[in-house]
N, C-alpha and C positions, 0 to 999 in steps of 0.2 A: 285914756292913759297916755302919758308922755313916753315915747319910745326911747328906751335906754340902750337898745342895741341897734346899731346902724344897718344891720343886715336885713335885706328884703327877701322874704321866703315866699315862694309860690307853691301851694299844695294843689296838685292836679287830681281831680276826682272824677269818677264816672257820674256820680250825683251825690246828693246829701240826703238820701232817704232810702228806706227799704231794707237795708241789711246791716250786718255787723261791721263789715269793712267800711261802709259809708259812715256809720255812726262813730267808729274809731277815728276816722279822718276829721270829722267835725270836732271831736274832743281834742285831737292833735292841734287843730287851729286855736282852740281855747288855751291849751298848754303853752304854745309858742307865743301867743299874744300876751299871756300873763308874764312870760319871761321878758317881754319888752321888744320882741321882734316885730317888724313891720310885715304883717301877714296878708297875703293875697290868696284867694281860692278861685280856681278855674274849674267850672263844672261842665262836663260834656253834655249832660242831659238836664232838662228843665224839671228837676224833681228836688225840691229844697224843703225838707221837713225838719231836720235836726238842727238844734241851736248851734251856731258857730260864731267865731270872732274873726274880724278882718274884713278886707274888701272883697266882695264877690263879683266875679265876672262870669255871667251865665251864658256860655256858648250854646246851651240847649235851646234858648229862645231863637237863635239864628238857625239851628237845626230844624226847628219846626217850620220855619219859613221856606227853607230850601235844603232838602236832603238828597239832592242829586249828586253825582260824582263831582261835578263842578262846584257844587255848594260845599262838599266836604273839603275839597282842596282849598277853597276860599277860606273856610274856617281855620284850617291849619295855618294859612298865611296871617290871618287876623290874630291867632294865638301867638305866633312868632313875633308879630309886631307888638302885642301886649307885653310880652316878656322884655322886649328891648325898650319900649317907651317908658315902662315903669322901673327900669334899671334893676330887674330882679337879679339877686346874687346867687340863689340856690333854688332849684326845683326839687320838690318832693313828690314823686309820681306814685300815686296810690291806686292807680287803675289796674284792672286785669289787662295783660298785654298778649292778646291772642290773635290779632289780625296782622298777618305778616307784612303786607305792603305798608300799612299805616305805621307800624312800629319801626320799620326801616326808615321811613321818612322822618318820624318824630325824633328817633335816637340820633340819626345821622345829620339831619338838616335843621331841625327846630331847636334842639337843645344845644345851643352853642355856649353853654355855661355849665357849671357843676350840677349834677343831678343825683338824687338818691332815690332808688326804686324800692318800694315796699312790697314784700311778698306776703299776701294775706291768706294764701291757700296752700294746703299740702298737696292738693290734686294739681299736678303740673299742667293738665289740660285747661285748667281755669287760671293759670298764672302766666303761661308763655305761649308762643305760637307752636304749631305742630311740627315745626322744622327744627330739630335739635341743632343742626349745623348753624342755622341762622341765630338761634338763641345764644350759642357760644360766641359767635362773631359779634353780636350786638352788646352782650352783657358781661363777657368774660372778665373785663377789667373795670366794670362799673361798680359803684358803691351800692350794695344791697342791704336791706334790713328785713329780716324774717321775723314773724310774730311768734315763732316757737323754735325751740332748740332742735326739735325733730325736723322741722322744715329747713332750718339752716343746714343741717347735716345732709338732708336729701339733695338740696340744690347745689351744695358744694360738690357732691359726688356726681350728680347727673350732668351738670353743665360746667363743672370745673371752675366755678366762680371764685375769683381770687380775693374779693373784698366783700365778705358777707358776715353780718353779726346779727344777734337777736336782741330785739327790744319788744317786750310784751306790750299789748294795748294798755293804755291808762284808763282809769275810771274816776269819775267824780262821785265818790262814795257819800259825801255830805249831801249832795243833791239827790242821789238815789234814796237816801234815808228820808229826806224832806218830802219827796214825792210819794213815798210809800205810806205816809201818814194821812193821805187824802182818802175820801170815802170811795168805796167801790160801787159800781152800778148794779151788780148782781150779788145777792147774798148766798153764798155757798159755804157749807161747813164740812170739815173732814175731807180734804181733797189733796191730791198731788197735782203738780202742774207741769205742763210743757208750754213754753212760750217761745215763739219764733215763727219763721216762715214755713208755710205748709207746702213743702216741696219734697215729695217722697224720694225722688232720685238722690237727693242730698241728705235729707234729715231722717230717712228710713222710718217714717212714722207708723207704717204697717207693723214693723217689729215691736214698737211700743204698744200698739193695740193688741197684738198677739200675746205679748208678755203680760200685759194687764189682765187680759181675759183669763189666763191660766193661773194667775196669782190668787191669793186669798182676799185681795182688796175689795172686789165687787161684793163678795159675800158679807164682808164686814162694813159695807156701806161707806167705803172710802172711794170717793169719786175721782175721775181723771178730768181735769180742766185743761182744755186745749185753747190757748190764747194766741191768735194770729190768723193771717190770711195768706193766700198764695194759690198757685195754679192747680194744686191737687185738693183743694178744700172740699169740693163736691164729691170727688172720688173717695176721700177718706171718710166722709160722713156716711156714704153708702157702705163702705167696708165695715165701719163700726156697726151699722145696722145688721149686716150679714153675720156679725159675731154676737148678735142679740145683746148689744151693750147700750141700747137706747136710754135705759134708766140710769146708766153709770157714767157715761162719757158726755161731757158738755163742751160743745164747740161754741166758743164765745165770740170769735172774730177778733179783729185787730183792735188793740187798745193803745192809744198814743202814750198813756202812762200805765204800764203793766205792773208797776212796783207794789201798789196796794194788794193786788192779787197774789203776787209772789210772796210778800211778807206773811200773808195768812195761810200759805200752803204748808202742808206737813213736810214735803220735800219737793225738789225740782228734778226733772228727768231729762236725759239727752241720749238719743239713740242713733246719731249721725253715722253715715258711712265714712265721711271724712270731714275735717274742719281745717281751720288755720289756727286760730286761737278763739275758741267759743266764748263770746262775751257773756252769754247767759249764765255760765258757771260762776264767775266772780260776782256777777250782779246778785245772784241768789245767795251766795255765801256771805256777801256783805250785809244781807238782811237776816243773818243767822238761820238761813234755810239750808239744810244739808242737801247734797246732790248725789243722785244715783246716775252714773253715766257709763256708757260703753267705752272701752279703751280704744277709741278710733285714733287714727293719725289725722291731725296732731293737736296737742293742747291739753286734753283732759288729764293725762298722766303727769303733766307738769303743774297742775293746779290741785288735783284731788290726791290726798293721802288717804288711802283706803282705811276705813274704820277710825279715822281721825276727824275728817270733815265731810265724809261721804263714803260712797262705795263705788269702786271701779270694777267693771265686769267685762268678760270676753265679748267682743263684738259679734254680731250676727247670731247670737245664742239667746233665743227667747226664754228658754228655761232658766238660764243663768240670770237674766234680767228679772224674771218673775221671782226667783229666790231672793235676789237682792232687794226687791221692793218689799217682800214679806219681812225680811230681816230689818229693814229700815223702819217699817211701820210698827212691827209687833215686838221687836226687841227694844224695850224702853231704855235700858241702860246704854245700848249702842246709840240709839237715837239722841238721847240727851247729851251724850259725850260729843257726838259729831256737831250737834247744835251749839254747844258751848264753845267749840273751837272754830266755828265757821268764819266769823267776822275777822278774827285775828289772822287767819290763814291767808287772807288776801291783802293784808295791809300794805305789803310791798308794791302792790299794783296801783297805788293811789296816783293821781295826776301829778302830784308834787314829785314823787320819786321817779316816775317814768319821764317827766319833763327834764330832769337832770341828765338822764341818759341821752336824750335827744340834743340837749345843749352841748354835751361833750362832743358829739359828732359834728354838729353845725359849726362849732368854734374851732 
């Protein structure tokens, strides 16, 4: 593509693999490249799985060679030189900013140019350092973009940020639909699906298993398909066994293309303790799959309209989740109504629409 915008944008990421924040950053690179910007991506770790557009500078390869304190300082200097050598105009920092000394150095000495900081998480411990005074000092007057309105409100209040707005994550719905038409490796019929990282501290999958156990779904031979991997995979499999759900719960592992499995599901489920903007919800809805989700902070209540495209239930309440699953599966009128509204309900989150909002900020 011939670059029609002279601005050079550098997206700084932890990596381009593994999670929703990383996937949204990869999609952001595609959006900005499609708009004609000269896009650069700097990855801190050597994990590159998601498709991206632009020039990639993989600092992670240097990290693997030397991860001593001296090596880290050297990488910061190399990063600073990269920004200067490539005449970067604007940095979009998409990382979690939790290590105090590193963020002080980066914000104060490395970013000698305009920077926009993305807040991907409602849990402040995953977004900023543990020192509130330092966060206010470093970011009070910086340009911030939250991925949900609830997160924007939280950080405005907590850190008195003066320049923060919300831009939701964008989605390539055409590509999701295309990928969903491919064949699946395992034939399962009549199932609900969870897809994502198997991290119970974050995703609270024990709540999902508990709710599924006391619902009417196992008795009706509606399976629970769990698609993904993570640190708690073995523990959750053992927990499922302890609930005598061996014949009902299928742990399928990670799938690079989860969309064929999602498309064939009766509904998608989410039981997280917290989120930023859960990408799993719009992805499922775009395939006309209703979603049953807890009302965690933040994101689900900004996507799901209860009884229109899914059901939103009280968090940490397994009985409420079980009742919602029963309603979604056995109330056919409700189910068909939510299914018919699903795709249209997330149309505003298309890459084209979200790209325009980023263009307004960058220009």
